[in-house]
N, C-alpha and C positions, 0 to 999 in steps of 0.2 A: 100766745103766753104773757101774761103781767110780770115781767121780765128787769126788773130795774140795772142789773149789775151782771159781770161776765165770772164764768170758772176760766183760772189760768193756767195754764202747765207749768208748773214748776220742779227744780232740783233745788236743796239743801232748805235754810228755812226760810218762813214768810217776811216778806221786808218788814213788816210792825214786829217789833222785838217782846217777845212771848205770847204772839195771840195764835198760833197753829203751831206745828211740827218742826222739831229741829231739822229734820232728814225726811225722805221717804220712807214707808213699810218695807219694801223688799228688802232694800240692801243696808236700810240702818244709817246711810250717810248720803253724802252730798251728787253722787254718782247718779242714784234712780231720780225717777222722775214719779209725780203726783199730781192732782186737781188739786187747787183749793179756791173758794170764793172770799176774798178782803172783806173785814168789814170795818175798816177802818173809812173815816170821812172821803169823799163826801155820802157814803153810805149812811142809814139812819135805819130805827127801828122799824121792823114789818117790810123793810125790802128785800127782794125774791131774787134769785140767779138760779135757772136752768138749765141743767146739761141734757142734752138728748141723745141717746145711742144713735148706732143705724137700726134697720130693720132688722128685725131676729126670727125664725119659726121655728116651732118645735112643736113636734106631735103628741110630747110626753104628757100624761095629763095634769102633772104637777113640777114644774122645775124649781129647783132651788137655784137662787141668785145669790151668790155672797161677796163681799169687799171689807175692807177696813175702813172706818173714818176716825179723824180726830178733832175734837169740838173741843175746846175750854170753855168757861164759862166762870162769870165773877159769883160769890153766892145770891145775889139778888136778883139776876138773869135769867129768869125764865122762858124765855120769848126765843131763843135760839135753838134750832130745831131744823133737821136733815130731814126732807120728805121723800120717800123712794116711788114711784106710781110707774104703771104699768097700761101701755098707750096702744090701743089694738087698731088694725089696720080700718075698722070702721069709724077712726078718730074719738072712739069712746074713751076713759082716763078715769083713770082707777087706782085707789090709793094702798098700796100693799103693806105700807112699813112707814112708822113717824117716830124718829129718835130723838130724845130731848140729850142736848150738851150736858157734860157731866164737867166736876170739878178736877179730873184726870187731867195730866199732860200726857199720856200714851194713846198711843194710835188701840181702838178698839174692833173688835169683829163684828160685823153685822149681817144678816142677812133677812130676804126676804121670797115667797114663793108667788110664782107665778103660774099661771094657765098657761094650757094650750093654746096655740094658733100664731099670728101674726101679731108682733109686738117691738115697740120700743122701751127701752128704759128710760125714766126722766129721776133725774138727781135733782131735788128743788133744796137751795139753800136759803134759809130763814133769818134773815138779820136779828139779833135780839137787840136789849138793850145799851151792850158795849162794843166799842172797835175791838175788846176781847174777843168774841166771838166769830173768829176765822172755822168754817167749815171745810176739809180736807178728806177728798177719797182715795184711794188705792187700790191693787190686786183686786180686783174685780173678776169674777169668775162663773161661771154656770156648773151647777153637778146637775146637769142632765144633755142632751143631743138635741144641740141648737144651729143653726142655717142661718149663715148671714145671707142677707136677699139686696148686697150691696150690686150687685151687677144687675139686677131686673130695671128695668127704666121707671114702673111703677114705682118700685120700691128704693128712690135711690138715696145714695149714702149723703148726710149734709149735717155732718158735724158743727 
């Protein structure tokens, strides 16, 4: 992956004032956790951070994947994006959702539909023009029957 920076597990607000959520989505306070990609320097426009899930398997023909995300932007920032991808065990990667940043300061609900088989979920944060573009994710779940494959050597977990 072309990965210039990392996702960070966090509690409470992001370190840069007014660039991310004040708290996680689940509890709405500093006790909960969420992941975020920090957009402040040395990040620059176009930088990407990718968070990979462990390998999963589903037999369902359609698997609904839900999550909450937080992305702020300035009025001129059109480049801050969260891209959700499905990576198959054949290593083929398919984009299943692209979400543009909004001007709200609230957590928003997102979803994507995956197809059956063995797969990983890839969260790709794309840094826009401003350091205000932190991207956060929380409360990730599947609305289908999925089996983690972390115990199988062929599909070792590596987040």
